[in-house]
N, C-alpha and C positions, 0 to 999 in steps of 0.2 A: 504493500500500500504506500502511495506517495501522498504528500500533503499540500502540494502547490496547485493541484488540479481543481478546476471547477467541479461542482457536484449538482446532480439533479436527483429526483426520486426515481427509483428503479422500476416502478410499475404504477398503474392507476389505482387509487384508493378513494373511497367516498364516505361521506357522512351526511346525515340529514338533521334538520332542526327548524327553528323559526328565527326570523329576523328580530333582533331586540327592539328596534324602533318601528319597523313596518308591521310586525306581528305576522308576516306572511311565511308559509312553509318554504323551506329552501333546501336544496341538495347541493353540496359542494364536492368537487372531485379534484384531487391533486394528480397531475399527469406529468410525465417526463417532458422536458423541453430541450431544444438544442443549446449547445455552448454559446455563450455571449448573447443569449436572448433575454436574460433576466427573468423577472417575475412578471407574468401577464395574466390579468383577469380576463375571462372569456364569458360574456353573457350568452349562454347557449340558446336562450329563447330569442335573442336578437341576432345571433351569429356575428357579434362584434367583439373584437379584442381591445382591451383597455390596458395599456402598459402601466405598471406601478411606478409612476413618476410624479414628482412634486408639481410640475407644471400642469398636471391634469387634476390636481386637487380642487374640488368645487365646494366643499363644505367641511367645516370643522366644529360644528355645534354638537357636542357630546360624543362625537365619533368622527372618524375621518372618511370622507367619500371622494372617489375619483370618478371621472366621466370623460367620455369621448363622444361628442355630439349628444344624442339622446340616450346613449347607453351609460347608465350610472351604476356604480357598485359602491354600496355603503358599508360602513363598519368593517373596514379592511385591516385595522391595526392589529387585531389579535392573530390572525393567520399570518400576516407579514412578520410579526414578532417571532412566531414559531419557526417560520422558514429561516429568518435571519439567525435566530438563536441556535438553530440546529445545523447551520452552515450550508444551507441550500442556496445555490447561486441562480439556478434556472428552473422554472416551474410554470406550468399552465394551471391556473386556479380557475376551474370551470364552475360556474354557478348558474342555476336556472331561473334566477330572478334578480331583483334589484339590491339584495342585501345578503351579506355573508351570514350563515347561521351562527347564532350566539352560543349554542350548545350549553356549556355550564357557566359561561361568563368569563372563562379564563382561556389560556392558550394550550392547556394540557391536552384537550381532545385532538388538536391539530398536531401536537408533538407525537401523540400515539399513532396518528395516521402516517406521519413521516417514518416512524419506527416500523410500522406494519409494511409500508412500501419498501423500506430499505433505501439505500442511496447508491448511485452509480457515478464513478469518476468519469470525467470527460477530458478530451485531449485539448485543453485550453487552460492557460494559467489564470488563477484568480486575480481579479483587480481589486485594489483597495484605495479608498480615499484617505490620504494621510493628512491630518491636520498639522500644519506647520506654524500657524499663528493663531492666537486666541480670537474667537469670534463670539460675540455676545449680543443678546437682544433682551430688552427689558420692557415691561408694561406695568407701570406702577411698582408694586412690591413683588411682581412676578419676574422670574429670571430664567433664561436658558442660555447656557454657555458651553462652547466646545474649546478644549485646550489640547495642545500636543500631549501625547502619551504613548507608552510602549505597547498598549493594547486597547481594547474597547472597554471602558469603565463607565458605569452610570451611577451617579450619586443624586438621589431625589429626596427632597423634603416636601411632604404634603402638610398643609396647614389650613384646616377648615374651621369655621365657626361652630364647632361641636366638640364636646369634651373627649370623645373617643377618637377624634381625628385631628388632634392639635399637635403641631410640630413633630410629626412622625417622619423619620428618615430611614432610608435603606440605601446601601451602597453595594455594588456587585461588580466584579471583574468577569466578563463574559467568556464562557466556553460552552461546548455542547452540554457537558454535565452540569455546569453551574446554572445555565438557563433552565434545564429540565428540573433540577433539584430546588433551586432557590426562587425562580421567577414564574415559571409556566403555570403553576397551579393557583396563582393569586387571581381572585375574581374581581370583576367590575363591581361597583357599589353605587348606591344612591341614598339620598335622605328621603324618608317618608313624606316630609313636608313638601318636597319638590315634585312628587309623582303626579299630582293633579295638574300642576302647571305644565309639566312635560307632556302629558297626554293631551292637554288642551292645544298644545303646539303640534300635535300629530306625532309625538315621539313616545318611546317606551311602551308601545302597544303590545309587544311580545314579552315584556319584562315580568319576572316572577321570582319567588324565592329559590326556584330551581336554577336560575341563571344570573342572579345578582345578589349581593349582600344588601339588605335593606336596613337602614338605621333609623330608629325613632328618636325621640328627645333624649332618651337615657340608655338605650340598649340596642343590641343586635337582634333583629326579629327572626333570623334564620335559626331553626331549632338546633342545627349542628354546630352553630357558632362559627368561629374563624378557623381557617387553615393555618395561619401564622399570626402571631401577636401583632405584627406590623403588616398585615395583608394589604392595607390600603396603600401604603407607600410602595410595597412590592408591585401592586397592580399599576401604579403610576409609572414605575420603571418599565413594566411590560409595555404599556402604551407608548412610552417614549422610544423604546426599541423598535416597535412597529412603525412609528412615525418617521424615525430616522432611516428606516429601510427604504423610504422614498427618495433617498439620495441616489439609489440605484446600485449600490455596492457596499460591502462591509466598510467599517470605519476604523481607522487607527487614531483614536482620540478619546478624551475623557469628557463626558457630558455631566455638567452640574446644573441641576434644575431645582428651582424653588417655586412652588405653587404654579408650575407650568401646566398647560393643557395642550390639546391638539392644535389650537390656533397658534400658540407661541412656538410649539415644536416645529410646525410647518414654516413659520416665519424665520426660524433659525436655519432650517434647511434651505430656504430661498436665499438667505443672506450668504450662506457658505457657497452655494452654487454660483452666486453672482460675483464672487470675489476670488478670482483665480490666484491672487497673491497669498491667500490664507491656506491653500491646500494644493496638493498635487495628487495625481492618480498614478499608481504603480501597478505593474503586472508581474506576477511571479512566473518564472520560466523553468525552475527546477527546485528540488528540495534544498539546494544550497541557498536559495533565496528566502527560505523560511527562517525568520529570526528565532533563535533558541529561546529568547526571553519574551516572545510575543505570542504564546499559544492562545491566550484569551481572545485575541483579535482574529484568530484564524479558524475558530470553530473546532479546535483540536483539544484532545484530552490534556489536562494540566501536566501530566507526566511526560509528555512528548518534549 
Protein backbone atom coordinates (compact mmCIF):
# COMPACT_ATOMS: atom_id res chain seq x y z
CA UNK A 1 0.00 0.00 0.00
CA UNK A 2 1.21 3.51 -0.83
CA UNK A 3 0.08 6.76 0.75
CA UNK A 4 0.50 9.43 -1.90
CA UNK A 5 -2.29 8.14 -4.13
CA UNK A 6 -5.75 9.58 -4.41
CA UNK A 7 -8.56 7.35 -3.17
CA UNK A 8 -12.15 6.64 -4.09
CA UNK A 9 -14.71 4.19 -2.74
CA UNK A 10 -14.30 0.67 -4.10
CA UNK A 11 -17.97 -0.03 -4.84
CA UNK A 12 -21.45 1.51 -4.72
CA UNK A 13 -23.14 1.68 -1.33
CA UNK A 14 -26.45 3.27 -0.35
CA UNK A 15 -28.53 4.42 2.59
CA UNK A 16 -31.99 5.95 2.98
CA UNK A 17 -33.49 8.49 5.34
CA UNK A 18 -35.25 11.84 5.37
CA UNK A 19 -34.02 15.34 4.78
CA UNK A 20 -33.61 17.25 8.04
CA UNK A 21 -35.09 20.47 6.69
CA UNK A 22 -37.27 19.27 3.80
CA UNK A 23 -38.68 16.25 5.61
CA UNK A 24 -38.67 14.41 2.27
CA UNK A 25 -37.50 10.79 1.88
CA UNK A 26 -34.04 10.54 0.36
CA UNK A 27 -31.75 7.79 -0.88
CA UNK A 28 -28.02 8.46 -1.05
CA UNK A 29 -25.45 6.39 -2.90
CA UNK A 30 -21.67 6.72 -2.74
CA UNK A 31 -20.12 5.58 -6.02
CA UNK A 32 -16.55 5.36 -7.35
CA UNK A 33 -15.29 8.35 -9.32
CA UNK A 34 -12.25 8.91 -11.57
CA UNK A 35 -9.00 10.41 -10.31
CA UNK A 36 -8.92 14.21 -10.12
CA UNK A 37 -12.72 14.43 -10.40
CA UNK A 38 -13.21 15.40 -6.75
CA UNK A 39 -16.53 15.09 -4.95
CA UNK A 40 -19.60 15.52 -7.13
CA UNK A 41 -23.23 15.51 -6.06
CA UNK A 42 -25.56 13.97 -8.62
CA UNK A 43 -29.28 14.79 -8.58
CA UNK A 44 -30.47 11.49 -10.03
CA UNK A 45 -34.04 12.77 -10.42
CA UNK A 46 -32.79 15.66 -12.58
CA UNK A 47 -29.73 13.99 -14.15
CA UNK A 48 -27.57 16.96 -13.12
CA UNK A 49 -24.09 16.88 -11.57
CA UNK A 50 -23.24 19.53 -8.96
CA UNK A 51 -19.53 19.69 -8.08
CA UNK A 52 -18.72 20.20 -4.39
CA UNK A 53 -17.27 23.70 -4.79
CA UNK A 54 -17.48 26.86 -2.74
CA UNK A 55 -18.52 28.98 -5.73
CA UNK A 56 -21.67 26.84 -6.01
CA UNK A 57 -22.77 27.45 -2.40
CA UNK A 58 -26.21 29.08 -2.48
CA UNK A 59 -27.40 28.89 1.13
CA UNK A 60 -25.81 28.65 4.59
CA UNK A 61 -28.87 29.00 6.83
CA UNK A 62 -28.58 26.16 9.39
CA UNK A 63 -26.85 23.97 6.79
CA UNK A 64 -24.81 24.27 3.61
CA UNK A 65 -26.44 23.96 0.19
CA UNK A 66 -24.89 23.87 -3.28
CA UNK A 67 -26.65 24.29 -6.60
CA UNK A 68 -26.07 24.35 -10.33
CA UNK A 69 -28.97 26.03 -12.05
CA UNK A 70 -32.18 24.59 -10.64
CA UNK A 71 -30.42 21.49 -9.29
CA UNK A 72 -29.92 22.09 -5.58
CA UNK A 73 -28.46 19.75 -2.96
CA UNK A 74 -28.95 20.77 0.67
CA UNK A 75 -27.34 19.74 3.96
CA UNK A 76 -24.14 18.53 2.32
CA UNK A 77 -21.78 19.15 5.23
CA UNK A 78 -22.09 15.82 7.08
CA UNK A 79 -21.36 13.57 4.11
CA UNK A 80 -18.57 15.93 2.98
CA UNK A 81 -17.06 15.72 6.47
CA UNK A 82 -17.16 11.91 6.36
CA UNK A 83 -15.50 11.78 2.94
CA UNK A 84 -12.82 14.27 3.97
CA UNK A 85 -12.28 12.69 7.37
CA UNK A 86 -11.86 9.24 5.83
CA UNK A 87 -9.44 10.42 3.15
CA UNK A 88 -11.68 10.03 0.09
CA UNK A 89 -10.59 12.33 -2.75
CA UNK A 90 -13.04 11.36 -5.49
CA UNK A 91 -16.65 10.21 -5.15
CA UNK A 92 -20.04 10.49 -6.83
CA UNK A 93 -22.63 11.31 -4.17
CA UNK A 94 -25.90 10.35 -5.83
CA UNK A 95 -29.14 11.54 -4.27
CA UNK A 96 -32.69 11.21 -5.57
CA UNK A 97 -33.97 14.52 -4.24
CA UNK A 98 -33.01 17.99 -3.02
CA UNK A 99 -31.45 17.07 0.32
CA UNK A 100 -28.91 14.63 1.74
CA UNK A 101 -30.58 12.29 4.28
CA UNK A 102 -29.85 13.35 7.85
CA UNK A 103 -29.81 9.70 9.09
CA UNK A 104 -28.90 10.03 12.81
CA UNK A 105 -27.71 13.65 12.64
CA UNK A 106 -24.01 12.80 12.61
CA UNK A 107 -21.43 11.66 10.04
CA UNK A 108 -21.16 8.15 11.51
CA UNK A 109 -23.62 6.51 9.07
CA UNK A 110 -21.60 7.88 6.15
CA UNK A 111 -18.37 6.62 7.72
CA UNK A 112 -19.99 3.19 7.96
CA UNK A 113 -20.93 3.39 4.27
CA UNK A 114 -17.33 4.21 3.33
CA UNK A 115 -16.08 1.31 5.45
CA UNK A 116 -18.64 -1.01 3.83
CA UNK A 117 -17.57 0.09 0.35
CA UNK A 118 -13.87 -0.08 1.06
CA UNK A 119 -11.40 2.21 -0.68
CA UNK A 120 -9.44 1.94 -3.90
CA UNK A 121 -6.16 3.69 -4.62
CA UNK A 122 -5.89 5.59 -7.88
CA UNK A 123 -2.96 6.37 -10.16
CA UNK A 124 -2.80 10.06 -9.35
CA UNK A 125 -1.13 11.93 -6.54
CA UNK A 126 -3.17 13.62 -3.84
CA UNK A 127 -3.39 17.40 -4.00
CA UNK A 128 -3.22 19.55 -0.86
CA UNK A 129 -3.97 23.17 -0.14
CA UNK A 130 -1.07 24.31 2.02
CA UNK A 131 -1.76 27.38 4.16
CA UNK A 132 1.35 29.59 4.04
CA UNK A 133 -0.01 32.77 5.65
CA UNK A 134 -2.73 33.31 8.28
CA UNK A 135 -6.19 34.03 6.88
CA UNK A 136 -8.87 35.35 9.20
CA UNK A 137 -12.44 36.51 8.99
CA UNK A 138 -14.59 37.97 11.77
CA UNK A 139 -18.23 38.84 12.27
CA UNK A 140 -18.68 40.59 15.59
CA UNK A 141 -17.59 38.10 18.24
CA UNK A 142 -17.41 35.25 15.72
CA UNK A 143 -14.08 34.12 14.30
CA UNK A 144 -12.79 31.70 11.68
CA UNK A 145 -9.03 31.60 11.06
CA UNK A 146 -6.61 29.35 9.18
CA UNK A 147 -2.93 29.28 10.15
CA UNK A 148 0.02 27.33 8.74
CA UNK A 149 0.41 23.93 10.38
CA UNK A 150 2.05 20.55 9.85
CA UNK A 151 -1.31 18.83 9.60
CA UNK A 152 -5.04 19.51 9.56
CA UNK A 153 -6.08 20.66 13.02
CA UNK A 154 -9.48 22.04 14.05
CA UNK A 155 -10.00 23.95 17.31
CA UNK A 156 -13.61 25.06 17.83
CA UNK A 157 -15.26 26.98 20.66
CA UNK A 158 -19.06 26.87 20.77
CA UNK A 159 -20.73 29.47 22.95
CA UNK A 160 -24.52 29.79 23.04
CA UNK A 161 -26.87 31.58 25.40
CA UNK A 162 -27.66 28.37 27.25
CA UNK A 163 -26.06 26.86 30.37
CA UNK A 164 -25.40 23.50 28.64
CA UNK A 165 -23.61 25.01 25.63
CA UNK A 166 -21.55 27.82 27.14
CA UNK A 167 -17.89 28.18 26.17
CA UNK A 168 -17.51 24.54 25.12
CA UNK A 169 -14.32 23.76 23.17
CA UNK A 170 -12.89 20.79 21.31
CA UNK A 171 -9.61 20.40 19.43
CA UNK A 172 -8.62 17.53 17.16
CA UNK A 173 -5.76 16.70 14.81
CA UNK A 174 -7.38 14.84 11.95
CA UNK A 175 -6.61 11.35 10.72
CA UNK A 176 -8.85 8.48 9.58
CA UNK A 177 -9.06 7.05 13.06
CA UNK A 178 -9.29 10.39 14.85
CA UNK A 179 -12.25 11.46 12.72
CA UNK A 180 -14.06 8.16 13.17
CA UNK A 181 -13.31 7.98 16.89
CA UNK A 182 -13.55 11.60 18.01
CA UNK A 183 -15.78 13.48 15.57
CA UNK A 184 -18.01 11.36 13.33
CA UNK A 185 -20.58 10.35 15.98
CA UNK A 186 -21.30 13.90 17.21
CA UNK A 187 -24.88 14.85 16.30
CA UNK A 188 -26.46 18.06 15.17
CA UNK A 189 -28.41 19.93 17.84
CA UNK A 190 -31.07 22.58 18.27
CA UNK A 191 -32.87 24.44 21.02
CA UNK A 192 -36.52 23.61 21.64
CA UNK A 193 -37.31 27.32 21.77
CA UNK A 194 -36.19 27.67 18.13
CA UNK A 195 -38.10 24.76 16.59
CA UNK A 196 -41.35 26.64 15.94
CA UNK A 197 -39.46 29.51 14.31
CA UNK A 198 -37.45 27.13 12.11
CA UNK A 199 -40.54 25.24 10.98
CA UNK A 200 -42.32 28.51 10.21
CA UNK A 201 -39.38 29.29 7.91
CA UNK A 202 -39.83 25.93 6.17
CA UNK A 203 -36.91 24.28 7.97
CA UNK A 204 -36.48 21.30 10.34
CA UNK A 205 -39.51 19.50 8.88
CA UNK A 206 -37.72 16.17 9.20
CA UNK A 207 -36.17 16.80 12.59
CA UNK A 208 -36.77 14.46 15.52
CA UNK A 209 -35.06 13.06 18.57
CA UNK A 210 -33.80 10.29 16.27
CA UNK A 211 -31.65 12.68 14.25
CA UNK A 212 -30.88 15.66 16.47
CA UNK A 213 -30.10 16.58 20.05
CA UNK A 214 -32.91 18.79 21.34
CA UNK A 215 -32.23 21.05 24.31
CA UNK A 216 -34.94 22.72 26.41
CA UNK A 217 -34.33 25.42 29.01
CA UNK A 218 -32.57 23.11 31.43
CA UNK A 219 -31.87 19.68 29.95
CA UNK A 220 -31.30 17.33 27.02
CA UNK A 221 -34.62 15.89 25.82
CA UNK A 222 -33.10 12.83 24.13
CA UNK A 223 -33.61 9.89 26.51
CA UNK A 224 -30.19 8.41 25.67
CA UNK A 225 -28.43 11.66 26.55
CA UNK A 226 -25.17 12.74 24.91
CA UNK A 227 -22.58 10.60 23.14
CA UNK A 228 -19.77 12.87 24.41
CA UNK A 229 -19.76 15.41 27.25
CA UNK A 230 -18.71 18.03 24.68
CA UNK A 231 -20.81 16.71 21.80
CA UNK A 232 -21.96 20.20 20.79
CA UNK A 233 -18.42 21.46 20.16
CA UNK A 234 -17.50 18.20 18.44
CA UNK A 235 -20.41 18.56 16.05
CA UNK A 236 -19.36 22.10 15.22
CA UNK A 237 -15.93 20.65 14.38
CA UNK A 238 -17.69 18.12 12.12
CA UNK A 239 -19.60 20.91 10.36
CA UNK A 240 -16.41 22.92 9.88
CA UNK A 241 -14.61 19.94 8.32
CA UNK A 242 -17.50 19.48 5.90
CA UNK A 243 -17.59 23.17 5.03
CA UNK A 244 -13.83 23.34 4.44
CA UNK A 245 -14.13 20.33 2.12
CA UNK A 246 -15.59 22.82 -0.36
CA UNK A 247 -12.03 24.08 -0.84
CA UNK A 248 -11.86 21.09 -3.17
CA UNK A 249 -8.91 19.29 -1.58
CA UNK A 250 -7.46 18.39 1.84
CA UNK A 251 -5.90 21.19 3.88
CA UNK A 252 -2.53 21.50 5.55
CA UNK A 253 -3.43 24.13 8.11
CA UNK A 254 -4.93 24.80 11.53
CA UNK A 255 -8.50 26.09 11.78
CA UNK A 256 -9.41 28.11 14.84
CA UNK A 257 -13.11 28.91 15.09
CA UNK A 258 -15.12 30.71 17.75
CA UNK A 259 -18.91 30.73 17.44
CA UNK A 260 -18.53 30.20 13.70
CA UNK A 261 -21.25 28.67 11.56
CA UNK A 262 -21.77 27.66 7.95
CA UNK A 263 -21.87 31.26 6.68
CA UNK A 264 -18.59 32.28 8.30
CA UNK A 265 -16.94 28.99 7.37
CA UNK A 266 -17.80 29.55 3.72
CA UNK A 267 -16.69 33.19 3.92
CA UNK A 268 -13.30 31.92 5.11
CA UNK A 269 -13.13 29.43 2.24
CA UNK A 270 -13.89 32.21 -0.25
CA UNK A 271 -11.22 34.44 1.27
CA UNK A 272 -8.60 31.69 1.07
CA UNK A 273 -9.40 30.89 -2.55
CA UNK A 274 -9.39 34.58 -3.49
CA UNK A 275 -5.87 35.14 -2.10
CA UNK A 276 -3.25 33.03 -3.88
CA UNK A 277 -0.58 34.64 -1.71
CA UNK A 278 -1.83 32.89 1.43
CA UNK A 279 -1.71 29.34 0.10
CA UNK A 280 -0.28 27.01 -2.51
CA UNK A 281 -1.41 23.73 -3.99
CA UNK A 282 0.98 20.78 -3.92
CA UNK A 283 0.63 17.35 -5.49
CA UNK A 284 2.32 14.25 -4.10
CA UNK A 285 4.11 12.06 -6.63
CA UNK A 286 5.55 9.28 -4.46
CA UNK A 287 5.73 8.04 -0.89
CA UNK A 288 8.90 10.12 -0.56
CA UNK A 289 6.64 13.20 -0.66
CA UNK A 290 4.61 12.05 2.36
CA UNK A 291 5.90 14.07 5.33
CA UNK A 292 6.66 11.73 8.20
CA UNK A 293 5.25 14.21 10.71
CA UNK A 294 2.10 15.05 8.77
CA UNK A 295 -0.06 11.92 8.94
CA UNK A 296 -3.04 13.83 10.30
CA UNK A 297 -3.31 15.83 7.10
CA UNK A 298 -3.03 12.84 4.85
CA UNK A 299 -5.85 10.72 6.17
CA UNK A 300 -3.33 8.14 7.34
CA UNK A 301 -3.07 6.18 10.58
CA UNK A 302 -1.09 8.06 13.21
CA UNK A 303 1.49 5.24 13.36
CA UNK A 304 2.60 5.76 9.77
